[in-house]
N, C-alpha and C positions, 0 to 999 in steps of 0.2 A: 615443190619443184618436181614436175612430172617427168615421165619417161621421154617425151618428145624434147623437152628442154635439155635433158641429160644427153640425148643423142646429138643434138646440135653442138653442145659444148665439146663433147668428145671428138666430133668430126673436126671442129676448129683446132683442137689441140693436136690432132694427128696431122692436119694439113699445115700448121704453122711452121714446122721445121723447114719445109720446102720453100716457103715464102721468105724466110729470113736467111736461109743458107747462103744466098748470093751475097749478103752483106757481110758475112762473118769472116771470109777469107782476108778481106782488106781491113778488118777491124781487129787489131792486135792490142792486147792489154799492155799499157805502160807499167801498170802496177795492179796486180790482182787484188780483189777484195777477198781476203782469206777469212774463213769462219771456222769455228770449232766443230759445228755440226755434231756428228756422232763421234766426237773426240778425234776426228781425222785431220783437222787443220789443213784444209784444202780450199781452193777457190770456191766461192759461192756457186759458180756455174758447175762445178764438179760434185756438188752436194746433192744427193738424190732425195730431197725433201724440201718442203716449203720453209724458208728461213727469212726472218726479218732482222735487219741489222741497223743499229743506230750508233754512229761514230761520234767523236767528241764535238765536231762542228754541228751535228744535229742536236745534241744535248744542249750546247751553248746557245743555240737558237732560242731555247726556252729558259734562259737564265732565271733561276730562283722561282720558276713556275711550278715545280713539282712534277710528279710522274704522270698525272692525268692527261694533260694536253699533249705530252710527249708520246706516250704509248698509244693513245687513241688515234694517232696518225697511221698506224699499221693495220693492214688488212687482217681480219680474223682475230683482232685483239680488242678487248673492251675492258676498260678500268673505270669503276664507278666510285663516287665519293658521296656517301649519304650525308655526312657531316664532315667538317674540316678535320683531316687526319684519319678518317675511317675509310679504308680502301677495300674494294672487292675486285678481283681480276678474273676474267673469263677468257681462256684461249680456246677458241672453237667450242664453246659450250656455254651453258647458263651459269649463273651464280646462285642457283637455288640452294646450294650447300653452304653458302658463305654469307651469313648475315653480317659478319665482320671477319677480319683476318683473311688469309688467302689459302684456299684448299683446292685440291685436285690439280695443282700446278707445282712442279718442282723448281726450286730456285737455288742457284749457285752464285757465290760471290768470290771472285778470284779463284775459281775452280774448286772452291770448298762448299759443300752443301750447307745451306742455312735453314732449310726445311727440317723441322725437328722430328723426333721419333713418333710424335702424335700426328704427323702429316700437316702441321701448321707452319706457315711462314708469316712472321710479323713484318710485313712489307712496309708498313708505315714508319718503321724505325730507321729506314734507309734514307740518308741525305743525298739527293741526286746532284748536289753541287760538287760532290766528290767522285761522281761516276765518269769514267772515260769512254765506256762503250757498253752497249746492251745488245745481246743476241737472243732472239726468240725462235726456238725450234717448235713448230706447230704440229699438233697431232701426237698420237701415242709414241712415246720414246722409251718404253719399258725395256727394250732389248739391251739398253746400256745404262739407262738412268732410273730404272725402277718405277715406283708408283707415280701415277699422274696421267690420265687420259688426255687432258688438255694440251700438255706440252711442257717445255722447259724454258725458263728464263735464266740467262747467264749474264751476270754483271761483272764489270771489271773496273778497278780504280784507275784514275788518271795516271798515265805514264809521264814521268818528269822528263822534260827536254834536258839537253846537256847544260850543265851549270846549275846555278841556284836561282830560285824565284820565289817571291812573296806576292800573294794575291789577296786583295781586299775587295769585297763586293757588298753593296747594300741595295735593298729594294723596299720601297714604301708604296702603300696602296690604300684603296677604299676599305672601310670597315676595320680599321686598325691593323692592316697588314704591315708587317715589318720582318725583313729577313736580313741577317748579317752573317757574312761568311769570311773567314780568314784561313788561308792555307799556305803551306810551305812545300816547295818541291825541290828536289836535288837529284840530278842525274849524272852518272859517270859510267865508265866502262866496267866498273866493279860493283856498283850499287845503284838502285833506283828507289827513292824515298818520297813518300807523300804523307803529309799530316794536315788534317783539316778540322776546323772548329766552326760549328754553325749554330746560330740561334734563330728560331722562327717564332713569330707571335702573330695571332690573328684574333681579333675580338669577335668576329663572326657576324653574319647577316641576321641570323635568327637568334632569338633568346636562348640562352644556355647552349651556345655553340662555339665558345672560345677555345683556342688551341695554343699551347706552348710546347716547344721542343728544344732541347739543348743536346747536341751530339758532338762526339769527338771520334775521328776516324784516323787510323794509322795503317800504312802498308809499306813494306820494304822488301826488295828483292836483292839478294846477294848473288852475283855471277862469280862463283868460286873458281871456275875454269870453263873452257869451252864446252865441257861435257856435263857440268854440274851447276845447278842453281837452286837456291833455297829462298822461299818467300814466307813472310809473316804478315798477318793481317789481324786487326782488332778494331772493335768499335764499342763505344759506350753511348747510351742514349737514355735521356730522361724525357718522357712524353706525357703530357696531360691534355686531354681534349674532352669537351662536354658533348653529350648527345641529346639533341632537342627532341628526338622521337618523331614518328610519322604522324601526319595529319590526314583527316578525311578530306574529300573534295570540297565540301562546304566550308570546313575550317580553313583550308588552304586559300580558297577564294576570298574569305572574309578577312584573314590576316595571315599572309604567308610568312611573316617574321616570327610568329608565335611558336613556342614549344608545345609539345603534346600536353593538352590540358588535363586536369583532374576529372575523374568520373565519380559516380555515386559511391563506388567501392574502392577506388584506387587514387592515390595522389598523382600530381602531374610531374613531368620530367624536371622542371625547374625547382620545385619544392624538394624533390629527392636528390637534387644535384647529380643527376644521371650522367655518367661519363666513364672514362678510362684514365687511370693513373698507372703508368708503366715505367719501370726501370729495367734495362736489359744490358748485359755485357756479353761480348762474343770475342773469342780469340781462336786463331787457327794458324797452322804452319803447314806449308806444302813443299815437297822436295821432288826434283826431277833430275834423273841421272841417266846418262847415255853410256851403257856398258861397252859399246862397240859391237861389231858383228850384227848390227841391226836391232839390238835389244835396248829398249828404253823403259825405265821404271818411274812411274809417277805415283806419289803417295801424299796423303793429307790427313791431318787429325785436327779436330776442333772441339771446343768446349764452350758452353754458354750457360748463363744464369739469368733467370727472368722472374721479376716480381711484378704482379699485376693486380690492381684493385679495380673492381667494377661495381660502383654503386648504381644499382638498377632500380626501377620503380618498385619492384616487389622484393628485392633482396640486395645483399651486399656481398659480393664474391671477393675473396682474398686468395690469390693464386701464387704458388711458388713452384718453379720448375728448374731442373738441372738437366742439361743434355750433353752427351758425349758421343762423338761420331768419328768415322774414318772412312777413307776411300783409297784403294790401291789398284793400279792398272799396269800390267806388263804388256808392252807392245813389241812385236817382232816384225821387222821389215826385211823381206827377202830380196837379195840382189840378183840371184840367178833366175827368178821368176817374178812377175809383177803381182806380188801377194803381200798383204799385211794382215796380221792377226792381233787381236786384243783378248786378254783374259784378266778379269778383275772382280773385285768385291767391294760393296759399300754397306756400312752398318751404321745405324743411329739408334741410340738409347736415350729415353727421356723419362725422368721421374717427376710426377706432377702431384701437387696437393691443392685441392679446390675446397677452401673453407667457406661455408655458406652461413651468413648471418642475416639478421633483420637489418633493414636500412632505415635509419631514423634521420631523415633530412640530410643525407649525405654522410652520416656518421655511422660507423659499425655498431650495431645493436646486439640483441640477444643472439647467442650462438645456437645454430640449428644442427649442422652436421658437417663432416669433412669427407670428401671423396678423394681417395688416393689411387693413382693409377701408374703402373710401370709399363712403358711401351718399348717394344723392340721391333725394329724394321731392318730387314736384311735383303740384299740383292746380289746374287752371283751371276756374272754375265760373261758371254763370249761373243766375239764379233770378227768378221772377216771382210776383206775388200780385195777383189781380184780384177785386174785389167784384162779385158778380152780383146780380140782383134777388131778392126774396123771402128775403133774408138768407143766400144761398148765397155761398161764397167758394171759388174755385179757385186753387190754387198749385202750383208745380212748379219743377223745375230739373234741371240735369245738370252733370256734371263730366268733364273729360278729365284722365287721370292717368298718371303714369309713376313707376317705381321703378327705380333703377339701382344696381348693386353692382360695385365694382372690388376684386377680392380677390387677395392675394399672400401666399405662405407663405415664411418664411425660417428656415433652420436654421443651425447653427454652421458648416456647410460649403457650403451652396448656397442659392440663391434661386429659387423656382419662377417659371414664366411667369405673367403676369397672367391671371386668369380673370374674364371679364365676364359678369355675370348681369343680364339685363334682362327680368324676368318681364312678360309681356304683361298689361296691366291693362284691364279693361272700362270702357266709358263707364258712369257711375253716374247713372241717371235717377231722378226722383221726380215723381209726380203725385198731388195730394190734392184732395179735395172736402169742404168743411165746411158744415154747416147749423146756423145759430144759432136757438135758440128763446128769445127774450128775451135779457137780459144775462148770464144765469148758467148756461145749459144749451146743449149742442151735441152733435152727432153728426158723425163723420168717417169717411172711408174713404181709405186711402193705399196706393199701390203704389210700392215703392221698390227700386231695385237697389243692392247694396253689394258691397264687395270687401275683401279683406285680403291684402296682399302678404306673402310670407315675410319675416320680420325678418332683420336682419343676423346675429344669433346663430344663427337657424335655418339660414341658408345656410352659415355657416362650419361648424357642427357636422355638417351633412349631408355637406358635401364631405369632412370628416375621417373620418366614421364610417359613412356609409350604404353598404351593399353595392351596388355597381354604380350609383353616383350619376349621374343624368342630368338634373339640374336640378329646381327646384321651381316649381310654378305658383301663381299667386295664387288663393286660394279666392274664389268669388263666389256671390252669392245674390240671389234675388228674393223680397221680402217683401210679402205681402198682408195688410192689417190693417184692422179696423173697430172703432170704439169710440164710447163716449159719456162725457161728463163734465159735472159740475155743481159750480160753485163760487160762493159768495157769503158775504161776511163776516157777513151777518145770518141765514144759514140754520143750522138745527140740524145738518143732514146734508149733507155734501159728499162726492163720490165720483168715481172714474174707473174705467171698465171697458173693457178692450180684448181682442181676440182676434186672433191672428196665425198665419199659415201661411207658412213659409219653407223653400225647398229650397236647400241649399248644394252647389255642385259643386266638385270638386277640394279638398275639405276637408283642411286640414293637421292631421296627427295625430302626436303625439310617440311615438317608439319608443326602446327601449334595447338596447344590445348586451349580451352576456353579462357584460362588465366594468362595466356600468352607465353607459356613455357614451351620450349622447342623440343622436338624429338624427330627421329628419322626413320624412314621405312624404305624398303626396296620395292621398286616398281617392276613390272614385267619387262618391257622393252621400250627403248627410246631410239627414234630414228634421227640421224643428223646428216643432212646433205648440204653441201655448200660450195660456193665459188668465191675465190679470193684473187684479186688482181691489184697489183701495185706497179706504178711506173714513174719514171722521172724524165722530164725533158730539160736538157741542159742547152737552152737556146743560145745563150752567150756564156761560154766557159770562162772561168776566172782569168782575166787578162788586164794587167795594170796599164796597158797602152790605150785602152778604150775608156771613154767617159762613163759608159755603162759597162762596168767591168765584170758583172755577173748577173745573169737572168736565168732563173731555174723555176720550173713548175713541177710540183709533185702531186700525185693523187693516188687514192686507193679506193677500191670498191669491194664490199663484202655482201654476198647474197646468201642467206641462210634459210633453210627449211627444217626446223627442229620441232619434233612433235612426239607425243606419247603414241607408241604403236600398240602397247598393251598396258593398261593401268586401271585397275578397279580400286576405287577409294570408297569404302563403305558400300553404299547402295548406288554410287555413281560410277558410270563407265566413262572414263576420261580418254579412252582410246580415240586417236585422231585429233585431239586438242593440241594447240601449239604450246610449247614449253614457255612458262612465264619467264620474263626477263630477257628474252632474245628478240632483237629486232630483225625483221626479214631483210632490211636494206640499211647499209651503213656506208656513207661516202665521206671521204676527206679530200680536200684540195688545199694546196699550199703554194704560196708565191714568195720567192726570194729575189730581191732587187737591190744590187749594190752599185754605188757610184764611186768614181775615182777619188773624189775629195774625202771619202770616208762615210758618207751618208748611206744608210741602209733602210729598207722598208720590208717588213714581213707581214703577210696576211694569211690567215688560216680559216677555212670554212669546214664545218662539220654538219652532216645531215644524218638524222636518225629517224627511221620510220616508226610507226606506232608500235609500242611494246605491250604485250598482254601482261597484266599484273596479277592474275590469279589462274588457277588450274581450269576454271570454267570458261576462261576467255570472255568474261562478261564485263571486264573493266580494262581499258587501254590507256596508255599515255597519249599525249598529243604528239604530232610531228615536231621534230626539232630542227631548226635552222640556226646554228650557232656560229658566230663570227668573232675572231680575235685579231688584233693588229698590233704592230709595234713599229715605231720609227725611231732612229737613233743615229749616233755619230760614233765612229770608231777610228782611232788613229794610233799608230805605232811610231815611237821615236827610237833613239839608239838603244835605250835600256828600259824605257817605260812605255806601256800600252794603256790606253784609256778608252773606256766605252761608257756612253751615256745614252739613255733611251727612255721613251715614254710609251705606254701601252694602254689599249682599251680591250676589255674582255666583255663578251656578250654584247657586241656592237648593235645587234638588232633588238636588244632589250626583250629577249624571249622570256616567257614565264615557263620554267621547266624545273626538273629535278635531275641533278647529276647522279642520283642513285635512288632507287625506289625500294620499298619494302614489299616483297611478294607474298601473296596469300596472307596478308596481314589481318589479324584479329580486329574486328570493328571497322574494317575498310580503311585503316590508316595506312594508305599506300604511299603518301606523298611527302617528300623531303625537299621543300622549295630551295632553289639556289638563288644567288644574288642576281639582281637586274644589272643593267649596264654599270660597269665599274672601271676604275682607272688605277694605273701604277706607274711609278718612276723608278729608275735604277741607275746605279753608277758602279763601275768596277775599275780598279787600277791594279796593274801588274808591274812589278819592278824586278828586273833581271840583274843578277850579280855574276860576273865572270869567275 
């Protein structure tokens, strides 16, 4: 993305307010779209950053489909699934650091952080049948949320409507797909309760790719009085999925359903029963109290326990983790001047034990060693927001951060000395200026610093496998962003457009030894430039008087130019090479068509340009044109609601991978996804007064 292109975009952004201004005076919000943003809880138009929001109706559009098709509708967001149940998420970045799990992204659930002290989020344990809203804050948000250059994902459980309700939903599909969800909701002036039980099963398209998950979710909010509310949240999950492993191009073309085969020196994925077996429990409580005089205190504390077994081709890992965390924020809203202040702290501690054994056909074999690591992550933050004349608003903040690791290795015969890792973390500042044009349009500019410390797994694997390990540094970046946004419930067209330019120093990149063992190194500099555009056309707004009662078109466009600015790897100079795993162009288009009898039609189209699969940019994926559709019938009676639907995924029968292995040893880059496949679903909801 050259300078000329950048100038054109900036010119357009600067001119756009004058083009849209004439529309905004007559376009008043009937109901604002309020987002959490930087913990400010204001209209999305008043939030000086790029924010994606998915409400309950957006999530229900993809009933039982999981997070991949849902989140990939958003500009700047990419979620990959190398095998069923194995997710990687990239917000404005690559997934080079994430062979599995979610790293470099902070995740909150009901305002409680679920990213542990190691910097890891087990996103695949979350059942999206229980989610009521998703908010994605893109770009560095360290001024109030701590670690994570990519951004922040905030999830919220469904809010129960007044009264009581029981919901039952089933979904069946190709390759043994089966989902069953049972939930109970209860809402009143004093309490709001949600309880959900979900079972998911999938035999898989490829050999050794089956998945099973059983989860239980509970959330409850007590409204003690108009000034005080207490919320509790907990979930239990038992997940097992197999990992078929990557294939070479020749292997993929010969038999895309195959698991990674054996070699002369190593057994195959099926013989070793490669996969993940994980049980996790999480519980948290949050309190919000309004003291009066403009003071509000929000606090939360959480605890989690995790047991994970990973039979891999070369080893059998047995992991045990315990995490304890908390967050507290004091807010002061002044009445005599248009000023708000925030002061808070977030801390997360995780104790992990990684026991490594031989893998004998999926059974734990001879004991090798145990890695023990204690992780502590802390962020103290301050933020302000001040309303200026002429509808300008300035806001900003900064955080002071620390990350500590205490590492020790134990074998059958000896215990190593304790290794202390304390990567220096930068101060994370942010300054933003927003100009409002009426109630529904705004323009903003933001400069924000962000960082991402090496995770506990990255530290351990690098100590074990990196040649000449000398510590890892936190990657840090400065993001410059400008954007415009328009939202009104009465408008036909709503949109958001943003352009960002970010330089990341000490970027963390995943490497592999000849045996396939991973480690991480810091690169010199990574350049990230991008354009994100999302918009919605409400051609026919919901109207029960019309035969076609709703017609809506949605689309998003992502243009990225991510490359190594400085990166010397051995004798190779990778400077100027594109970052593996990042497509230059990503397009989504969606159609919603609803008819008065209750019939609905949904269609989604995803386009992804070629993706470089290695640092040398010598191997690329193919272009992707992916189509999904769903047609169904939905009807509400006095106390019962019924929905039945049928769907087709991969309509164009594309040969593609929903997730690749980057810089793979032996050129095993490819994880083939299913060809055209089908699903049926039924849901029934019964309301009790």
